[in-house]
N, C-alpha and C positions, 0 to 999 in steps of 0.2 A: 643577631643577624635575622632579618625578616624572612618569613617563610615564603618560598616561591610558589605562586599560584599557577596551576595548570589551567590555561585559558579554555582549552577544549573541554576539560572536565567541568569547569564552572558553568560554561555555556550549556553543556549537556544537562547538568543538574536543573538549570532553569527551563530548558526545553522540555524535559520530562515532567516538570511541574505544570508547564503549559498544557502538555498532552493530557495530564490527569484532569485539569480543570475543563478542558475541551471535551473529554470523554464523559465526564460526570455532569457537566452543566451546559455544554454547547459552546461554540466559538464566541457567541455574543457575550459570554461571561468572561472571556479572556481579556484581561487588562493587566497593565504592569503591576498594579496593586494586588489583584487576585493571584497572579502568578508568584509574586514575591511572597505572599502569605503562604501559599502552597509549598514553595521551596524552602520556607523558613529563613528567608533573607530579607533585607530591606529593599524598598522600592528603588532607592538610590543605587544599590548594587545591581539590580536588574537593568537600570538605565545605564550603568557603567558598561555593561556587556552588550546591551542592545539599545541603540539610540531610539528606535521606533518599534511600535507593535508589529509592523510589517516585517521588519528585520528579524524580530524574534520569531514570527510565524515562518519565515523562509528557513531559518535554521532548524526549527522544529520539524518542518516537512523533510528536510535533509536527514534528520535523525530517524524519522519513520522509514524513509527509503533505505537507509543503511541497515536498520533492524530487519526489515523485510528481506533485504539481500542476504544478510547473514543466515536467516532461517532457510531461505531457498537454497543457498550454497550448501548448507549442512544436509538438507533433505536430498538434494541431487547427489551429493557425495555418497550417501547411503545406497544409491542405485548401482554403484559400481562404475567400471571404466567406460562401458559402451552401452548405455541404456537404449531401449527401443524408443523412437520418437513419441509414440502414443503414451508410453509410461512416463517419459520425461515431461511431456505437457501436463499429464494428470498430476504428477508430483508437484510441479511448479504452481499450477493453478490451485491445487488442494492446499498447498502451503500458504498461498496468499489469501485464500478465503478465510473469513472469520469463523472458524469451526471450533476453536478452543478459547479458553479465557484470555490468554495473552493476545492472541490474534484478534479476538473480538474487541478488546480495548483499543488496539491499534486500528482496527477496522472502523470504529466509531470516529476516531481522530481523522483517519483518511477520508471518510465521508464528509466530515466537517471541512477538511481542507479542500475537497473537491468543490463544495459550495463556495468556499472562500475564493478559489481561483476563478470561478465563473464570472466574477465582477472585477478581477484585477489582472489586466493583460500581462503585466510583467511576471506575476506568479504563474499564470497559466502557460507561459512560454516553456517553462521547465516541464510541466505536465505534458504538453504537446510533444516535446522531444522524447520524453520517456515512452509515451504511447506509441510513437512511430518506431522507436527501437524495439519495443516489445512485440508490436505487430510484425515487424520484419523478422524477428527471431521466431515467433510462432509460425509465420509463413514458411520459413526455411525448414521447419519440421513437418509440415503438413504435406500430404500427397498432392493437394491442390492449394495454391496460395490464396485463393479468394475466401477461404474460411477464417483467416487470422483475425480480421476485425470483428467478425461475428463471435468468435471465441472470446475475444477481449470483452465484448459487450455482455456476453453470457456471464463471464466471471464477475463483472461489475454488478450486473443485475442480481445474480445469486448472492453477492455480498450484501447488497441493500436488503434483500428479502431475509437473509439470515439475521442481520442486525435488527430488522423490524419484527422478527419472530413469525414471518409468514411461512417460512419453510424450516424444516429441521436439517441438521447436519447430514443425516442419512438421505433425505430427499435431495439435498443439494448435490451430494456425491452421485446419486443415481442419475440426476439430470446431466451432470458433467460427463459421466460415463456414456450415457445415451448419445450425447452430442459428439463425443470423441469417436464412438462407434460409427456414427453417420459419416463423419469426416474421413475416417480411415477405411471405410468400405465404399465410398463414392467412386464412381468411374473416374479415371484419370482425365477425361475431357473437361471436367469441372462443371458439366451440365447435369443437374439432377435428372435421374431417370433415363439417361441416355446410355 
């Protein structure tokens, strides 16, 4: 009797190989052949599960999102039942920043995907929706809602600087804490200095 193949498991194996290639060599090195070699499977098997490179990229982006969500969910659970909004934001952003080996590898891949979506409207639609959702969630936690997009931009910028080696993990955490202090001590009017 033939062994039943778990489609999700096989596609994830290929997506993880794609992410290793992208993290080590950049997205320009991602091809069906390179991914197949990294996964230890034939190019035909990769084509069986993914008809095109774009389809393979979209699935890999989904896997990265799911891994990030798992890390964030676990980190937030450690805060207990009713964390303070500032601590919740600090935990979420700190978990998403590439501060450790695993998150640095995912961060390199996420940065490569960001560049990839910049020239592919269909791929960027998912990113726009996620950004809007995260901005709305951040805004719901802040005392003034106009800081949410800036906080997202800070997170992305710190991520790029961490990956490029321009800042250390300690410096990134200090910048994040300083920004959260500003947001949570600003007057409720939303106007600085008023």
